[in-house]
Wavefront OBJ file of the C-alpha trace (Angstrom):
o trace
v 43.064 19.068 -19.162
v 44.608 18.526 -15.688
v 43.788 15.158 -14.147
v 41.750 16.546 -11.146
v 39.525 18.538 -13.498
v 39.075 15.512 -15.752
v 38.001 13.375 -12.766
v 35.597 16.081 -11.556
v 34.067 16.400 -15.041
v 33.665 12.623 -15.308
v 31.947 12.440 -11.895
v 29.606 15.319 -12.762
v 28.705 13.633 -16.044
v 28.052 10.319 -14.282
v 25.822 12.074 -11.746
v 23.777 13.643 -14.532
v 23.422 10.340 -16.368
v 22.391 8.459 -13.213
v 19.690 11.005 -12.325
v 21.467 12.022 -9.108
v 20.699 15.603 -8.128
v 22.393 17.706 -5.512
v 19.142 19.579 -4.707
v 17.084 16.421 -4.163
v 15.730 16.051 -0.620
v 14.644 12.570 0.387
v 12.433 12.382 3.469
v 12.525 9.607 6.044
v 9.083 8.376 4.960
v 8.871 4.621 4.883
v 6.719 2.038 3.207
v 4.804 -0.424 5.373
v 5.575 -4.056 4.600
v 2.381 -6.078 4.325
v -1.089 -6.309 2.803
v -3.468 -3.354 2.407
v -7.162 -4.113 1.899
v -10.101 -2.109 0.592
v -13.590 -3.633 0.802
v -16.180 -1.962 -1.428
v -19.914 -1.711 -0.656
v -22.191 -3.642 -0.391
v -19.893 -6.381 1.000
v -18.315 -3.880 3.404
v -21.675 -3.375 5.141
v -21.708 -7.035 6.203
v -17.971 -7.481 6.909
v -16.959 -6.877 10.523
v -13.619 -8.717 10.686
v -10.948 -9.960 8.304
v -8.841 -13.103 8.668
v -5.735 -13.117 6.513
v -3.203 -15.814 5.718
v -0.142 -15.019 3.571
v 1.921 -18.002 2.385
v 5.250 -18.527 0.612
v 8.088 -21.077 0.876
v 5.853 -23.698 2.530
v 5.014 -21.466 5.499
v 2.180 -19.070 6.273
v 1.782 -15.916 8.333
v -1.577 -14.940 9.861
v -1.212 -11.278 10.834
v -4.046 -9.393 12.526
v -6.061 -6.910 10.464
v -8.644 -4.449 11.726
v -11.348 -3.256 9.337
v -12.100 0.447 9.622
v -14.670 2.653 7.870
v -13.271 4.189 4.666
v -13.606 7.913 4.025
v -13.001 10.375 1.217
v -12.714 14.140 0.958
v -16.063 15.917 0.915
v -17.019 19.273 -0.561
v -14.756 22.218 0.170
v -16.285 25.162 2.022
v -14.690 28.553 2.520
v -15.397 31.443 4.872
v -13.208 34.470 4.292
v -9.572 33.387 4.055
v -10.191 29.984 5.626
v -11.246 26.843 3.766
v -11.921 23.314 4.964
v -12.709 19.935 3.501
v -14.602 17.473 5.694
v -14.238 13.722 5.351
v -17.287 11.664 4.522
v -17.862 7.906 4.713
v -17.708 5.907 1.469
v -19.617 2.883 2.738
v -16.444 0.854 2.274
v -13.884 -0.426 4.742
v -10.114 -0.640 4.740
v -7.353 -2.300 6.718
v -3.668 -3.149 6.748
v -1.793 -6.201 8.010
v 1.956 -6.010 8.618
v 3.664 -9.111 7.216
v 7.260 -9.443 8.366
v 9.613 -10.823 5.724
v 7.146 -10.403 2.853
v 9.087 -11.177 -0.346
v 8.937 -9.428 -3.717
v 7.744 -12.572 -5.477
v 4.427 -14.420 -5.753
v 2.629 -15.194 -2.496
v -0.736 -16.825 -1.807
v -3.218 -14.749 0.189
v -6.357 -16.219 1.728
v -8.879 -13.623 2.844
v -11.946 -14.454 4.920
v -14.366 -11.636 5.754
v -16.756 -12.402 8.613
v -20.024 -10.836 9.757
v -20.964 -9.802 13.299
v -21.772 -13.456 14.166
v -18.356 -14.607 12.783
v -20.016 -16.285 9.787
v -18.024 -16.042 6.527
v -19.220 -13.304 4.181
v -16.415 -13.935 1.690
v -13.650 -16.545 1.427
v -11.153 -16.062 -1.413
v -7.598 -17.132 -2.158
v -5.506 -15.174 -4.658
v -1.910 -15.259 -5.812
v -0.302 -11.820 -5.876
v 3.190 -10.349 -6.149
v 4.219 -7.756 -3.534
v 6.237 -4.883 -4.955
v 8.704 -2.431 -3.519
v 7.340 1.107 -3.419
v 9.053 4.451 -3.926
v 7.366 6.913 -1.514
v 9.782 9.737 -2.460
v 10.278 8.688 -6.075
v 12.846 6.321 -7.579
v 15.712 8.767 -6.929
v 15.354 8.230 -3.165
v 15.379 4.453 -3.025
v 12.878 1.677 -2.653
v 10.746 1.029 0.408
v 9.574 -2.342 1.646
v 7.310 -4.581 -0.416
v 3.559 -4.541 -0.038
v 0.440 -5.471 -1.928
v -2.856 -3.589 -2.192
v -6.010 -5.738 -2.523
v -9.565 -4.647 -3.293
v -12.745 -6.648 -2.725
v -15.072 -5.542 -5.514
v -18.879 -5.272 -5.023
v -19.324 -8.683 -6.728
v -16.826 -10.393 -4.359
v -13.899 -10.460 -6.794
v -10.564 -9.849 -5.089
v -8.046 -8.034 -7.259
v -4.618 -6.498 -6.831
v -4.470 -2.732 -7.299
l 1 2 3 4 5 6 7 8 9 10 11 12 13 14 15 16 17 18 19 20 21 22 23 24 25 26 27 28 29 30 31 32 33 34 35 36 37 38 39 40 41 42 43 44 45 46 47 48 49 50 51 52 53 54 55 56 57 58 59 60 61 62 63 64 65 66 67 68 69 70 71 72 73 74 75 76 77 78 79 80 81 82 83 84 85 86 87 88 89 90 91 92 93 94 95 96 97 98 99 100 101 102 103 104 105 106 107 108 109 110 111 112 113 114 115 116 117 118 119 120 121 122 123 124 125 126 127 128 129 130 131 132 133 134 135 136 137 138 139 140 141 142 143 144 145 146 147 148 149 150 151 152 153 154 155 156 157 158 159 160
């Protein structure tokens, strides 16, 4: 076999083995770097604000986080050729805090939820490990690290 054909065959074989595809389209979607939070009812009803502290390497970051009402898709309705799905409140809340430089290794997160009078509703500290995400799948590369926390109805904070 001529050398150029041999090289081309070897490259094609390597592309197949590595999962690389010529028809794969990767979008420019990114992954936010930081901490996502979901607060489940009934705690969400009392929580108005969230204070967050994220610590690693003997330093802490205290990024702002707004709590917003959480929604989900409601019942689909159709009229003729047109359908719609309204959003409906879940009774929960959600927020996101951007944390610059967040590493992909264990960090300590302190979360304080406060009521309308700024009194603590919940004060928990957890150790979690942010992970890189693949918004377009592993073939398109890894996005920035983040962590997704949930405050359960009993006040337990867990990583999702």
